[in-house]
C-alpha positions in Angstrom: -21.0 23.8 2.8 -24.2 22.0 2.1 -23.6 22.3 -1.6 -20.1 20.6 -1.2 -21.8 17.9 0.8 -24.4 17.3 -1.8 -21.9 17.4 -4.5 -19.7 14.7 -2.8 -22.8 12.4 -2.1 -24.0 13.0 -5.6 -20.8 12.3 -7.5 -18.4 10.6 -5.1 -19.9 8.7 -2.2 -20.7 9.1 1.4 -19.2 12.2 2.8 -17.9 10.5 5.8 -16.4 7.7 4.0 -14.7 10.1 1.7 -13.2 12.3 4.5 -12.1 9.3 6.5 -10.4 7.8 3.5 -8.6 11.0 2.7 -7.3 11.2 6.2 -6.3 7.6 6.4 -4.6 7.9 3.0 -2.4 10.6 4.2 -1.7 8.8 7.6 -0.8 5.5 5.7 1.4 7.2 3.2 3.4 9.3 6.0 3.5 6.0 8.2 5.1 4.1 5.0 7.2 6.9 3.9 8.7 7.3 7.5 9.7 3.5 7.4 11.1 3.7 3.9 13.1 6.8 4.9 14.5 5.4 8.1 18.2 5.0 8.4 18.0 1.3 8.7 16.3 1.0 5.5 18.5 3.4 3.5 21.6 1.6 4.7 20.2 -1.7 3.4 18.9 -0.2 0.1 22.1 1.8 -0.6 24.6 -0.9 0.2 26.1 -1.9 -3.3 27.8 -5.0 -1.8 24.4 -6.7 -1.2 22.5 -8.3 -4.0 18.6 -7.9 -4.3 17.8 -11.1 -2.5 20.2 -10.3 0.6 18.6 -6.8 0.7 15.2 -8.5 0.9 16.3 -10.8 3.6 17.6 -7.7 5.5 14.6 -5.5 5.2 12.3 -8.3 6.3 14.4 -8.8 9.4 14.0 -5.0 10.5 11.6 -4.8 13.6 8.8 -2.7 12.1 8.7 -4.4 8.8 5.6 -6.7 9.3 3.7 -3.9 10.9 4.1 -1.7 7.9 3.5 -4.7 5.5 0.2 -5.6 7.3 -1.1 -1.9 7.4 -0.3 -1.5 3.8 -2.0 -4.6 2.6 -5.2 -3.9 4.8 -5.3 -0.3 3.4 -4.9 -1.7 -0.2 -7.8 -4.1 0.4 -10.0 -1.4 2.1 -9.4 0.8 -0.9 -10.3 -2.0 -3.3 -13.5 -2.6 -1.3 -14.4 1.1 -1.5 -13.8 1.1 -5.3 -16.1 -1.7 -5.6 -18.7 -0.1 -3.5 -18.4 3.1 -5.5 -18.8 1.1 -8.7 -22.0 -0.5 -7.4 -23.3 3.0 -6.5 -22.3 4.1 -9.8 -20.3 7.0 -8.4 -17.7 6.9 -11.2 -15.9 10.0 -10.2 -15.6 8.6 -6.6 -14.3 5.4 -8.0 -11.6 7.4 -10.1 -10.5 9.1 -7.0 -10.2 6.2 -5.0 -8.2 4.5 -8.0 -5.8 7.5 -7.8 -5.6 6.7 -3.9 -4.3 3.3 -4.8 -1.8 4.4 -7.2 -0.5 7.1 -4.7 -0.4 4.6 -1.8 1.2 2.0 -4.2 4.0 4.2 -5.0 4.8 4.7 -1.4 4.2 1.1 -0.5 6.0 -0.7 -3.2 9.7 -0.3 -2.6 11.2 -1.8 -0.4 8.2 -3.1 1.6 6.1 -5.1 -0.9 9.3 -5.8 -3.2 10.9 -7.5 -0.3 7.7 -9.6 0.4 7.3 -10.6 -3.2 11.0 -11.5 -3.8 10.9 -13.9 -0.7 7.4 -15.2 -1.8 8.8 -16.0 -5.2 11.8 -17.8 -3.7 9.5 -19.8 -1.3 7.3 -20.8 -4.2 10.3 -21.7 -6.3 12.0 -23.8 -3.5 8.5 -25.6 -3.0 8.0 -26.2 -6.6 11.8 -27.5 -6.9 10.7 -30.1 -4.3 8.0 -31.5 -6.6 10.3 -32.3 -9.4 
């Protein structure tokens, strides 16, 4: 067991940081996956009568949407901070592993949670920009 701990600390990063990040990665992915596969989200995303903007507005109106959005954004920023930390420590294997964590979480987080946020944000920015002209 001591050899594993030494290996992790030599090539990846702090053992506790690594273990906690693995646990939180799994929990965050399950949390986001449960929301994405809820019946309310499925009803909205599979309704062919709705266009993309209407789907985004309906998803944003769901009661748990903002909790999932905030948890996802916080976790992404924490992972980016950990990546910078491992780069400073020159733990390149750890950096690679944490980049994989970001990619895996991003795949869970992207649609429909982040997509809806980005669509509405783009519409808001376009609306503000149109007032300037």
